[in-house]
LUMLO-147393 format. One record per residue (C-alpha): residue number from 1; residue in one letter; x, z, y negated. Coordinates in pm, whole numbers, m for minus. Each point is the difference from the previous one (the first is absolute). Layout:
% LUMLO-147393
resi:resn:east:up:north
NUM:A:X:Z:Y
...
% end
This chain:
% LUMLO-147393
resi:resn:east:up:north
1:M:4245:4003:m2404
2:I:m214:m202:253
3:G:m373:m68:m48
4:R:m222:m133:268
5:S:m321:m202:48
6:R:m153:m225:231
7:A:m111:m358:m21
8:I:m160:m256:227
9:V:121:m348:61
10:L:m170:m272:208
11:A:137:m242:252
12:G:m299:m218:48
13:L:m293:245:54
14:H:229:259:161
15:G:101:276:m264
16:H:323:200:2
17:V:22:332:m169
18:V:321:m9:m197
19:D:185:324:m131
20:V:102:m53:m362
21:E:302:219:m113
22:A:134:6:m335
23:H:339:162:m80
24:I:116:64:m352
25:G:384:34:m10
26:S:247:78:m270
27:S:153:m344:m95
28:L:m38:m286:m241
29:P:m370:m82:m41
30:A:m130:m244:246
31:F:m311:m65:227
32:T:50:m138:353
33:I:m268:m66:269
34:V:135:m32:356
35:G:m187:m49:331
36:L:m50:m379:38
37:P:m224:m46:m304
38:D:m106:m362:m95
39:A:22:m139:m363
40:S:m337:136:m114
41:L:86:352:132
42:T:351:m18:m158
43:E:m167:m73:m347
44:A:m189:340:48
45:R:309:156:m183
46:D:m113:m149:m323
47:R:m377:63:50
48:V:69:361:105
49:R:236:72:m304
50:A:m248:m157:m249
51:A:m294:206:149
52:V:177:325:m11
53:A:91:m50:m355
54:S:m359:m103:m97
55:S:m129:310:173
56:G:191:235:m242
57:L:259:98:257
58:T:371:2:m53
59:W:203:m248:195
60:P:296:159:181
61:Q:309:m146:m143
62:R:197:44:323
63:R:58:m216:319
64:I:m325:m45:198
65:T:m5:m113:361
66:V:m326:m76:164
67:N:6:m30:385
68:L:m289:m148:195
69:S:30:123:363
70:P:2:m139:265
71:A:263:m209:m165
72:S:m30:m279:276
73:L:m360:m85:m81
74:P:m35:m280:m252
75:K:m215:102:m300
76:R:m188:m220:m235
77:G:m235:13:m284
78:S:m72:237:m293
79:S:m221:265:174
80:T:292:239:38
81:D:27:31:m383
82:L:m209:315:m21
83:A:192:167:279
84:I:348:m68:m141
85:A:m118:134:m346
86:V:m139:312:166
87:A:330:67:200
88:L:204:m55:m298
89:L:m206:246:m218
90:A:24:258:286
91:A:383:m48:15
92:A:14:58:m385
93:G:m192:324:33
94:M:m288:m135:m210
95:I:m272:43:275
96:D:m44:214:306
97:P:207:m132:274
98:A:m238:145:263
99:R:m305:m190:m139
100:A:214:m323:m41
101:A:72:15:361
102:A:m320:100:147
103:G:m184:m334:m5
104:A:40:m369:m7
105:H:4:m220:m328
106:L:m104:m351:m46
107:G:m13:m195:m335
108:E:188:m224:m228
109:L:114:124:m343
110:G:m60:m183:m322
111:L:253:40:m286
112:D:m264:224:m188
113:G:m5:237:300
114:R:m342:m100:131
115:V:m25:m36:371
116:R:m100:m353:87
117:P:m203:m96:312
118:V:165:m151:314
119:A:m103:m206:290
120:G:m26:131:358
121:V:m107:341:m70
122:L:m242:37:267
123:P:252:m69:286
124:A:267:209:m182
125:V:m226:306:m28
126:A:m109:m52:374
127:A:371:3:81
128:A:59:317:m201
129:V:m298:186:188
130:A:137:m138:347
131:A:335:162:m78
132:G:m147:333:m85
133:H:m9:m5:m370
134:S:m362:108:m122
135:S:70:m26:m375
136:V:60:m325:m187
137:V:38:m92:m369
138:V:m123:m343:m90
139:P:m61:m202:m317
140:W:m352:85:m161
141:A:m97:m366:69
142:N:66:37:369
143:A:m177:336:48
144:D:m326:m145:164
145:E:208:m210:233
146:A:221:290:105
147:R:m306:218:66
148:L:m114:m248:271
149:V:242:163:223
150:P:m151:332:150
151:G:198:305:20
152:V:210:m32:m319
153:D:4:193:m325
154:V:15:m271:m280
155:R:129:74:m336
156:A:m42:m273:m249
157:V:227:m11:m310
158:A:m15:m218:m303
159:S:352:70:m125
160:L:344:159:95
161:A:m54:259:m270
162:E:m335:109:155
163:L:172:52:339
164:A:293:174:m162
165:R:m240:250:m175
166:A:m160:62:353
167:Y:338:72:143
168:G:98:255:m256
169:S:134:m187:m291
170:A:m98:136:m345
171:D:173:m280:m188
172:A:m160:m306:137
173:V:m211:m190:m246
174:A:m162:m335:73
175:A:77:m279:m254
176:A:m310:m191:125
177:S:m320:180:121
178:E:m205:m296:146
179:P:49:m55:366
180:V:102:m342:119
181:P:m296:m171:159
182:A:12:m175:316
183:P:39:m385:m31
184:A:m308:m188:18
185:R:m58:m132:374
186:P:m313:m134:170
187:A:m204:266:165
188:I:m51:m2:375
189:A:m291:m246:59
190:T:m322:142:124
191:A:m252:m280:m80
192:D:m102:m204:317
193:V:m61:m358:38
194:D:m242:m57:276
195:L:m20:m231:303
196:S:m356:m77:m93
197:E:129:m209:m274
198:V:140:m247:255
199:R:m257:m270:80
200:G:22:m145:348
201:Q:319:m1:197
202:G:m136:205:286
203:E:294:m87:231
204:A:262:96:m259
205:R:m195:333:m74
206:W:8:78:354
207:A:370:m51:34
208:L:45:207:m308
209:E:m202:270:170
210:V:214:m5:306
211:A:313:m9:m180
212:A:m121:331:m180
213:A:m103:162:313
214:G:329:m35:179
215:G:237:m21:m283
216:H:80:m369:93
217:H:183:m236:m221
218:L:m216:m305:m114
219:L:72:m368:m93
220:M:m283:m189:m166
221:T:52:m383:m36
222:G:m246:m227:m198
223:P:m40:m222:m306
224:P:m6:158:m348
225:G:m324:167:m111
226:T:m113:116:344
227:G:23:367:m55
228:K:338:101:141
229:T:103:200:m284
230:M:m331:167:m31
231:L:1:108:350
232:A:357:142:m11
233:C:m79:193:m330
234:R:m302:175:169
235:L:206:108:312
236:P:93:337:m154
237:G:m369:68:m50
238:V:m74:m5:368
239:L:315:221:92
240:P:m30:377:49
241:P:121:229:m267
242:L:353:92:36
243:D:64:327:196
244:D:243:261:m158
245:A:321:m113:126
246:D:m71:m357:m104
247:A:m139:118:m341
248:V:306:184:m66
249:A:251:m273:104
250:A:m196:m283:m195
251:T:m30:223:m302
252:S:363:89:12
253:I:100:m358:24
254:H:m197:m95:m316
255:S:132:301:m177
256:L:356:m97:61
257:A:m72:m377:m87
258:G:m180:106:m317
259:S:m270:m259:72
260:L:m313:220:m18
261:D:m109:320:m181
262:V:m10:240:295
263:S:m72:319:m202
264:G:m369:m8:75
265:G:39:62:378
266:L:122:m139:321
267:M:m76:m364:82
268:R:m286:m3:251
269:R:m83:m372:2
270:A:214:m234:177
271:P:253:m154:m245
272:F:m12:m378:m58
273:E:295:m203:m103
274:A:m15:m382:m81
275:P:338:m121:m127
276:H:14:m366:m143
277:H:187:m257:216
278:S:272:m9:m256
279:A:104:359:91
280:S:355:47:114
281:A:112:160:326
282:A:101:325:m200
283:A:m354:3:m166
284:I:m169:m16:356
285:V:228:236:203
286:G:167:208:m270
287:G:333:m15:m176
288:G:177:60:m321
289:S:344:131:m103
290:G:120:323:170
291:L:m235:143:238
292:A:m289:m248:45
293:R:m343:42:m141
294:P:m320:m54:201
295:G:m150:m351:18
296:A:m350:m136:55
297:I:18:75:373
298:S:58:357:m71
299:R:m262:25:m272
300:A:m235:m137:261
301:H:71:264:258
302:A:m305:124:177
303:G:m194:m286:m170
304:V:0:m394:m29
305:L:266:m241:m91
306:F:m166:m333:m107
307:L:217:m315:m35
308:D:m227:m271:m157
309:E:135:m362:47
310:A:224:138:266
311:P:183:m317:75
312:E:118:m19:m364
313:F:206:326:45
314:P:370:m77:37
315:A:97:6:384
316:R:250:265:m60
317:V:m277:241:m142
318:L:m223:m69:295
319:Q:259:56:256
320:T:77:359:m158
321:L:m355:107:108
322:R:76:m30:369
323:Q:194:326:51
324:P:m226:235:m210
325:L:m309:m168:190
326:E:157:126:331
327:S:155:338:m122
328:G:m241:109:m271
329:E:301:81:m238
330:I:270:m172:m190
331:V:345:112:m31
332:L:194:m137:m287
333:H:384:13:0
334:R:198:6:m317
335:S:366:76:m70
336:S:m119:344:m129
337:G:m193:81:308
338:A:m302:m78:205
339:T:m354:52:m112
340:R:m296:35:238
341:Y:m363:m65:m106
342:P:m321:m7:212
343:A:m150:m323:24
344:R:m282:3:250
345:F:m241:m239:m154
346:Q:m267:m248:112
347:L:109:m357:m75
348:V:m267:m254:m117
349:L:126:m358:m48
350:A:m202:m283:m154
351:A:109:m360:m8
352:N:m144:m346:m70
353:P:13:m238:299
354:C:236:m230:m207
355:P:136:m30:m333
356:C:m293:m176:m173
357:G:m219:231:192
358:H:m262:m248:128
359:F:111:m55:358
360:Y:m324:114:172
361:G:m305:m156:152
362:N:85:m366:36
363:G:287:27:m253
364:Q:m118:m294:m217
365:R:87:189:m332
366:C:354:75:119
367:T:268:m175:m163
368:C:292:165:197
369:S:175:m176:285
370:A:22:140:349
371:I:362:96:m50
372:T:m69:155:m331
373:R:m275:203:172
374:R:226:121:285
375:R:278:87:m228
376:Y:m230:197:m229
377:F:m129:233:268
378:S:323:21:175
379:R:113:220:m283
380:L:m189:287:190
381:S:242:30:281
382:G:m91:34:364
383:P:152:362:15
384:L:m197:101:m300
385:L:m331:m133:120
386:D:62:147:337
387:R:m32:334:m150
388:V:m334:m89:m174
389:D:m282:109:243
390:I:m287:m193:m144
391:Q:22:m356:m119
392:V:m329:m172:m113
393:D:m106:m296:m183
394:V:m237:59:m314
395:Q:m213:m319:m55
396:P:m179:m88:m313
397:V:m339:182:m65
398:R:m290:m236:58
399:R:m309:m26:m218
400:G:m255:279:87
401:A:242:268:48
402:D:m149:191:m309
403:E:m111:314:199
404:P:218:301:m84
405:G:216:108:283
406:E:21:340:174
407:A:131:283:m241
408:S:350:142:24
409:A:m153:351:90
410:A:m184:m130:309
411:V:318:m169:116
412:A:211:294:m72
413:A:m220:218:204
414:R:63:m206:312
415:V:377:m35:m75
416:A:8:384:m38
417:N:m181:44:355
418:A:243:m243:163
419:R:297:168:m141
420:A:m123:337:115
421:R:m28:m137:366
422:A:354:m139:m15
423:R:137:323:m144
424:S:m157:210:263
425:R:129:m235:266
426:L:360:m31:m140
427:A:67:344:m146
428:A:188:124:287
429:H:248:m280:m67
430:G:54:55:m361
431:W:m202:m298:m108
432:T:m314:m37:m214
433:L:m65:m375:13
434:N:m27:m251:264
435:S:259:m211:m187
436:Q:270:258:82
437:A:m57:38:367
438:S:292:m106:211
439:G:m15:m308:221
440:S:73:205:317
441:W:m295:218:m74
442:L:m223:m293:m57
443:R:94:m151:318
444:R:m44:319:205
445:H:m348:76:m139
446:T:m169:m341:m20
447:A:m194:m114:302
448:A:194:m258:207
449:G:m295:m238:m1
450:A:m50:12:m369
451:V:373:m71:m85
452:K:21:m322:213
453:P:m58:m242:m291
454:V:280:168:m189
455:W:229:m59:302
456:R:m86:m363:46
457:A:69:m51:m372
458:L:336:168:24
459:D:84:m224:308
460:T:m89:m306:m181
461:G:204:82:m309
462:V:m328:29:m222
463:L:94:369:m67
464:S:336:169:m22
465:A:55:353:153
466:R:m66:151:m337
467:G:m314:m212:m66
468:A:m125:106:345
469:D:29:372:m83
470:R:m166:m74:m340
471:A:m300:m173:172
472:L:m35:321:210
473:R:m4:216:m311
474:L:m272:m239:m144
475:A:m197:35:317
476:W:m1:371:m21
477:T:m101:15:m370
478:L:m312:m235:99
479:A:m94:228:267
480:D:19:286:m240
481:L:m224:m183:m249
482:R:m281:m50:262
483:G:51:370:144
484:A:154:m97:328
485:N:245:218:181
486:E:239:m289:85
487:P:8:m368:m62
488:G:m169:m247:225
489:E:62:m367:52
490:D:m212:m108:m301
491:D:202:223:m218
492:V:324:m145:122
493:A:m129:m359:m43
494:Q:m125:66:m354
495:A:352:178:m72
496:M:166:m329:101
497:T:m221:m184:m226
498:L:82:222:m286
499:R:374:m53:75
500:S:m45:m392:m25
501:R:6:m158:m344
502:G:m256:m291:m18
503:S:m276:211:195
504:A:m266:225:m127
505:A:m52:342:100
% end
């Protein structure tokens, strides 16, 4: 006899509905799982056997074969445990086969029969709904997260015995009654730090506002204690709330990564990731055995990735950022397959001017040699810096800069207005930010007189072709901030200044 149920497996954020078939044959007792399972899924044999016994049900002493279809799709993790157990019980005639096959099942089984929470429930349930399955069974601890997906009937179960009774078994008895709680994770941050807490630094604040308005990448260079980190940490507070698509994508990534408690609702505030400079390339872009897990750049999707002390990061790590900065996603190839994650983030770099940090002003306090300073900052390669739209020096705060700066709410309002103008202008092309506009569109729509400084810089080698396009994108953002329909010569000139490290905005 064959019993059937459904599970969902994830390849990155993309979910696949898997048909789980359990066959009980007359032969020597054995339990085999086929269909490209990984090690943790293969171990489901022991978890399912113990969970069935702990639920007061009789284990079939026959040959059991479980097939996970499509067989060509690699499958990983323990979230298929519940679906395997349901299919097996249906094949053994202990539960109603029609109910077992009606919906999708997610959950890891404990040896005592309780259903344990799993990561990635939000994207998995979304994949089930997209595939036409409106009923999903999830662990009790994942119920709130699953209900974030509209249009789905969520059944939360604490144990296999509870589900077996709901499917028609009269013999199932739970060995343990208390549901397994979700692991403790930090909640989605809602508290804001405010720009008014930053004293002085009017030029750097203006550069931050321009970066927020156009979605531009930003480099701040200056000695220690000038407020570079304070400014970067306050960038999410001036960005608009995430729209529905970005909120679902960002929350799904954090659900899969297990880095935040997402059961309270979708992430609406732009995420902020600030990895330490000792982080490996796998920690930044994603990695791990089997199909790769999301890294910091994916957790920062639709938000901010802040690299403090950027020249201290290994060169290999910094170079891995170049491709996702252009494409907005990262594709990680492993022997078991390729995993694709969204990685459209706003990059903010902070750097000291030299290893000792005191090469500013007349440089008298600096103890570094000229070659040491050049070698230090050359760790930020030209191709990477060419992708950073705004490069600004942050000077020490002078005495008298005690008045509070403008609050984040006021800056956020101007940013929202500028983004609304850009979105209205670019919507027909599928863009929402000036930083996404193509070079050909920029050259066609920028007045010939206004763009002359950019062509001169290109001819003299001051700007590359990519840098010229980014200067034009900045000019359009500056025009949006002042409410103009198109950039003028002053906007282009100011954009050129923002592109040049060593000059203020």
